[in-house]
C-alpha positions in Angstrom: 236.6 -105.3 106.1 234.5 -108.3 106.9 230.9 -108.1 105.8 228.6 -110.0 108.1 225.8 -111.9 106.4 223.0 -109.8 107.9 224.7 -106.4 107.8 222.3 -104.2 105.9 223.6 -101.4 103.8 221.8 -98.3 102.6 223.9 -97.0 99.8 223.4 -95.7 96.3 224.4 -98.2 93.7 228.1 -98.0 92.6 228.4 -95.2 95.1 231.7 -93.4 94.7 233.6 -93.6 91.4 236.9 -95.2 92.4 239.9 -96.4 90.5 240.4 -99.8 88.8 240.4 -101.2 85.4 237.0 -101.0 83.8 235.2 -104.3 84.2 233.3 -105.4 81.1 230.4 -107.5 82.2 229.8 -110.4 80.1 232.1 -111.4 77.3 231.5 -114.0 74.6 234.3 -116.4 75.5 234.3 -120.1 76.4 235.6 -123.5 76.0 235.0 -126.0 73.2 233.4 -128.6 75.5 231.4 -128.5 78.6 233.6 -131.1 80.2 236.5 -128.7 79.8 234.5 -126.0 81.5 233.8 -128.2 84.4 237.5 -129.4 84.6 238.9 -125.8 84.6 236.4 -124.0 86.7 235.4 -126.9 88.9 231.7 -126.4 88.2 229.8 -127.7 91.2 226.2 -127.6 92.5 224.9 -127.4 88.9 221.4 -128.5 89.9 218.7 -125.9 90.5 217.1 -125.4 94.0 214.6 -128.0 95.1 211.1 -127.3 93.6 212.5 -125.3 90.7 212.3 -126.6 87.1 214.8 -124.5 85.1 216.3 -125.8 81.8 219.9 -124.7 81.7 220.6 -126.4 78.4 220.4 -123.2 76.3 223.0 -121.6 78.6 225.4 -124.6 78.1 224.7 -124.7 74.4 225.6 -121.0 74.0 228.8 -121.6 76.0 229.7 -124.5 73.7 228.9 -122.7 70.5 231.0 -119.7 71.6 233.9 -122.0 72.3 233.5 -123.6 68.9 232.8 -120.7 66.6 234.0 -117.4 68.2 236.2 -115.9 65.5 239.1 -114.6 67.6 240.3 -117.6 69.6 243.6 -116.0 70.3 241.8 -113.6 72.6 240.4 -116.3 74.8 242.5 -116.5 78.0 241.9 -117.2 81.6 240.9 -113.6 82.4 238.4 -113.6 79.6 236.9 -116.9 80.7 236.5 -115.6 84.3 234.8 -112.5 83.0 232.3 -114.7 81.2 231.4 -116.3 84.5 231.0 -112.9 86.3 229.0 -111.7 83.3 226.7 -114.7 83.5 226.0 -113.9 87.1 225.3 -110.2 86.3 223.0 -111.3 83.5 221.1 -113.4 86.0 220.3 -110.2 87.9 219.5 -108.0 84.9 215.8 -109.1 84.5 215.1 -107.8 88.1 215.5 -104.3 86.7 216.8 -103.1 90.1 219.8 -100.8 90.0 220.6 -101.5 93.6 220.9 -105.3 93.2 224.5 -105.9 92.0 227.1 -108.6 92.0 230.7 -107.6 92.8 233.5 -109.9 91.6 236.6 -110.0 94.0 238.3 -106.8 92.9 235.0 -104.9 92.7 234.1 -106.2 96.2 237.2 -104.8 97.6 236.6 -101.4 95.9 233.0 -101.3 97.2 234.1 -102.0 100.7 236.8 -99.2 100.5 234.0 -96.8 99.4 231.9 -97.5 102.5 235.0 -97.1 104.7 235.4 -93.6 103.2 239.0 -94.0 102.0 239.7 -94.7 98.3 240.9 -93.3 95.0 238.9 -91.8 92.2 236.9 -88.7 91.3 234.7 -88.7 94.4 231.1 -88.5 93.1 228.1 -90.8 93.2 225.9 -91.6 90.2 222.6 -93.4 89.7 220.0 -93.8 87.0 217.2 -91.4 87.8 214.2 -91.0 85.4 216.2 -93.0 82.9 219.2 -90.6 82.9 222.6 -91.0 84.4 222.6 -88.5 87.2 225.0 -87.3 89.8 223.7 -88.0 93.2 226.4 -86.1 94.9 230.0 -85.0 94.5 231.8 -85.2 97.8 233.3 -82.1 99.2 236.8 -81.3 98.2 237.0 -84.1 95.7 238.1 -83.8 92.0 234.4 -84.0 90.9 233.4 -81.2 93.3 236.4 -79.1 92.3 235.6 -79.5 88.6 232.2 -77.9 89.2 230.0 -81.0 89.2 226.9 -80.6 91.3 224.1 -82.8 92.7 221.5 -83.3 90.0 223.8 -82.8 87.1 223.1 -85.2 84.1 226.1 -87.0 82.6 225.4 -87.2 78.9 228.8 -88.5 77.7 231.8 -90.1 79.2 235.0 -89.7 77.0 232.7 -89.1 74.1 230.5 -92.1 74.6 226.7 -91.5 74.9 225.3 -92.6 78.3 221.6 -92.9 77.3 221.9 -96.7 77.0 224.4 -97.3 79.8 223.6 -98.9 83.1 225.4 -97.6 86.2 228.0 -100.4 86.1 229.0 -99.6 82.5 229.3 -95.9 83.4 231.4 -96.6 86.4 233.6 -98.8 84.2 234.3 -95.9 81.8 234.8 -93.3 84.6 237.2 -95.4 86.6 241.0 -95.1 86.1 244.3 -94.7 87.9 245.2 -91.7 90.1 246.5 -88.9 87.9 244.6 -89.9 84.8 241.7 -87.8 83.5 238.2 -88.5 82.3 236.2 -86.2 80.1 232.5 -85.8 81.1 229.8 -84.0 79.1 227.4 -82.6 81.8 224.1 -80.9 81.7 222.9 -78.9 84.7 219.2 -78.5 85.2 218.3 -74.9 84.3 221.3 -74.4 82.1 221.0 -73.5 78.4 223.4 -76.1 77.2 225.7 -78.9 78.3 229.4 -78.4 79.1 232.5 -80.5 79.0 234.6 -81.1 82.0 238.0 -82.9 82.4 238.3 -84.5 85.8 241.7 -85.7 87.1 241.4 -88.7 89.3 243.0 -88.6 92.8 243.1 -90.1 96.2 239.9 -89.5 98.1 239.7 -89.3 101.9 236.2 -88.5 103.1 235.9 -87.3 106.7 232.7 -88.7 108.1 232.1 -85.6 110.3 233.0 -81.9 110.3 232.0 -79.5 112.9 231.8 -75.7 113.0 230.1 -72.8 114.7 227.8 -70.0 113.4 227.6 -67.7 116.5 225.2 -69.4 118.9 224.5 -72.4 116.6 226.6 -75.5 116.5 226.9 -77.3 113.1 227.6 -81.0 112.5 228.3 -81.8 108.8 227.7 -85.5 108.3 229.3 -86.5 105.0 228.8 -90.3 104.9 227.4 -93.0 107.1 230.7 -94.9 107.2 231.7 -97.5 109.7 233.2 -94.8 112.0 230.3 -92.3 111.6 228.5 -93.2 114.9 231.8 -92.9 116.8 232.7 -89.6 115.1 229.2 -88.2 115.6 229.4 -89.0 119.3 232.7 -87.0 119.5 231.0 -84.1 117.7 228.2 -84.2 120.2 230.8 -83.8 123.0 232.0 -80.7 121.3 228.3 -79.5 121.0 227.8 -80.1 124.7 230.9 -78.0 125.6 229.7 -75.2 123.3 226.9 -74.4 125.8 224.4 -73.8 123.1 221.0 -75.3 122.6 220.8 -74.9 118.9 222.1 -77.6 116.5 222.2 -77.9 112.7 222.8 -81.4 111.2 223.9 -80.9 107.6 223.1 -84.0 105.5 223.4 -82.3 102.1 225.3 -84.4 99.6 225.4 -87.4 102.0 224.7 -90.5 100.0 224.0 -92.8 102.9 226.0 -95.9 104.1 225.3 -98.2 107.0 221.8 -98.5 108.3 223.1 -99.1 111.9 224.8 -95.6 111.7 221.5 -93.9 111.0 219.7 -95.7 113.8 222.5 -95.0 116.3 222.6 -91.3 115.4 218.9 -90.9 115.6 218.9 -92.5 119.0 220.7 -89.5 120.5 217.6 -87.5 119.9 214.7 -90.0 120.4 213.3 -91.7 123.4 213.9 -95.5 123.8 211.6 -97.6 121.6 210.6 -94.8 119.2 210.5 -96.1 115.6 213.4 -94.9 113.4 212.1 -96.7 110.3 209.9 -99.5 109.1 211.1 -102.3 106.8 208.5 -104.0 104.6 209.4 -107.4 103.1 207.9 -109.2 100.1 206.0 -111.6 102.3 204.2 -108.7 104.0 206.3 -108.9 107.1 207.2 -105.6 108.7 210.2 -104.9 111.0 210.4 -101.8 113.1 213.9 -100.5 113.9 213.7 -98.5 117.1 215.7 -95.9 118.9 218.2 -97.1 121.5 217.1 -94.3 123.7 220.2 -92.2 124.3 217.9 -89.2 124.1 220.6 -86.9 125.5 219.3 -83.6 124.0 215.6 -83.4 124.6 215.6 -79.6 124.8 217.8 -78.9 121.8 216.4 -77.0 118.9 217.4 -78.8 115.7 217.4 -78.1 112.0 218.5 -80.6 109.3 219.8 -79.5 106.0 218.9 -81.7 103.0 219.1 -81.6 99.2 219.0 -83.9 96.1 222.2 -85.5 97.2 220.8 -86.6 100.5 220.0 -90.3 100.0 219.3 -93.5 101.8 220.6 -93.4 105.4 220.4 -89.6 105.2 216.8 -89.9 104.4 216.2 -92.3 107.2 217.7 -89.9 109.8 216.0 -86.8 108.4 212.6 -88.6 108.2 212.9 -90.0 111.7 213.7 -86.6 113.3 211.0 -84.9 111.3 208.3 -87.5 112.0 208.9 -87.3 115.8 208.9 -83.5 115.8 212.5 -83.3 116.8 213.8 -81.2 113.8 212.7 -79.0 110.9 214.0 -79.9 107.5 215.5 -77.1 105.3 216.7 -77.2 101.7 215.6 -79.3 98.7 213.8 -82.6 98.2 216.0 -85.6 98.9 217.0 -88.3 96.4 214.4 -90.9 97.1 216.1 -94.2 97.8 213.7 -96.3 99.9 215.1 -99.8 99.6 217.2 -101.9 101.8 220.2 -103.8 100.6 222.0 -106.7 102.3 225.5 -107.8 101.3 225.9 -111.6 100.8 229.3 -113.1 100.4 229.4 -115.5 97.5 231.6 -118.6 97.7 232.8 -121.2 95.3 232.9 -125.0 95.7 235.9 -124.7 98.0 234.1 -122.2 100.2 236.5 -119.5 99.2 234.9 -116.0 98.9 234.8 -115.0 95.2 232.5 -112.0 95.3 229.7 -110.2 97.0 226.0 -109.9 96.0 224.4 -106.6 97.2 220.7 -107.5 97.0 217.5 -105.6 97.7 215.6 -107.4 100.5 213.0 -104.9 101.6 211.5 -101.4 101.2 211.8 -99.0 104.1 209.3 -96.4 105.3 209.6 -93.4 107.6 208.1 -93.8 111.2 204.8 -92.3 110.0 204.6 -94.9 107.1 205.7 -92.6 104.3 207.3 -94.4 101.3 209.9 -92.1 99.9 211.0 -94.2 96.9 211.6 -92.0 93.9 209.7 -89.2 95.7 212.2 -88.2 98.3 211.5 -86.3 101.5 210.2 -82.7 101.1 211.7 -80.1 103.4 209.6 -78.1 105.8 211.3 -75.0 104.3 212.2 -75.2 100.7 215.3 -73.2 99.8 217.2 -73.4 96.6 220.8 -74.8 96.6 223.5 -72.2 96.6 224.4 -70.9 93.1 228.1 -71.0 92.0 228.2 -67.3 92.6 226.9 -67.7 96.1 229.4 -70.5 96.8 232.3 -68.3 95.6 231.0 -65.5 97.8 230.8 -68.0 100.7 227.0 -67.5 100.9 224.7 -70.3 101.8 221.0 -69.4 101.7 219.9 -72.9 103.0 222.2 -72.5 106.0 221.0 -68.9 106.6 217.4 -70.1 106.6 218.2 -72.8 109.2 219.9 -70.3 111.4 216.9 -68.0 111.1 214.5 -70.8 112.1 216.6 -71.8 115.2 217.0 -68.2 116.4 213.4 -67.3 116.1 
C-alpha cells in the first residue's frame, strides 16, 4: 500500500497487535571507529538543518565507546547494528512525549499498513497508554482478544509475567506480538472488578470486515468496525441496502471502532450533511486552522439516526460522531469515547539512495468538532449514557445500548 506524503491518518498508536518478532528499540551496539560506521552505513547528510546549532559529538562519542568497550562483541552483527540506527531515531522522538508520533522501520511499516487495510495476523486488539496505564482501546469483534474475554477499558498489568507500568506502547506491542498459533499470557484488570485475572490468548489470522449490516424490525443497523481504505465504498454499499429496506430509521454502530483514515470519516459524514458543512477543524502549531467540509451527498435528510459509541470509539469514529451530533443529525447513545484529538501524517523516510527505509507517523495538528470542542483525553459524551453490556447480557444476546437507541428512534 503506497502512503502518499499528505495522507492523514487518525489511528490509535500501534493499533492492532499483529505478528512479527519483537522489535527491541535501541541496542548498545556499534563499530570501533566512526569512519567504519560511515563506510558500512553510508552515513550521508550528517549536517543539521540550516539555522540549527546542534552538537552531535556526544552521540558519535557514545557510538565509538560502545564499539570499543561493549563486553559481548560476539553479539555485534549487522542486525544489531541496524537496530541501533532505528533505536537512535526512536530516541530522537522520545522527548516529544507523544504516544502517537512513532517511527516504523521497514518490517514495522509493512505491519502497520496491513493493520490499516484490515487484514493481518495477531490477537486483534488495540492498546494505548491512558492515564499512565496500558489500556485496551478495543478488541475487535470475533478476534482472539475478544474471544478470550478482553473488553474495552481493560488494564493490562502484565505480559507473560512482565510488569507493564514502565512500558511504552511499542515495548508492550513487542512482547504481545508473535506467530500465529503461539500464545501470550496477559494479566488483565477490568474496571469495577475485585481483582485481576490471567488470560492466555492464542494468536491467529485476523480479517476485519469494515462494515456489517443487520435489521432490528423497522430499524436498519450499520456496524462500522474500522475506517479502512475500503470503508467508504463498503459504507456506500450498506446505504444501498438501507435504501432498499424502505425504513427511515438508521443506527450507526461505532462501538469498538478505533479509527483509521480521516478521508473515510469525511466521506461517510458527507452522506448526511449539506455541502460545505464543517466535519472537523484542524488546528496547527502556528495558529492556522483548516476546516474539512462535507462533500454534500446529503442523501438522507429525513432519516432518523442514532450513533452507538463507547470507550473503544476513537479518532475517526469520534470525528464522525461529533460531526453528526453537532449538526443535529444524530443522537449519541452509549459511553464516553476514547478521546484522541490529534492528527497524524505518515511520512516515508528514505536513505541516501532514496530507498524507502521506514515511515514516520507524526502528529501535525489537533482536531476539534465542528462546534469547536476539543475532545483530547476527554472524549465525546453521549446524549444518552447507557452502560456497556455485561458479560451475562452478552451471553444472553442482550444489548442495553442498542435497545436504548431503538427506543429513541421509535419514539
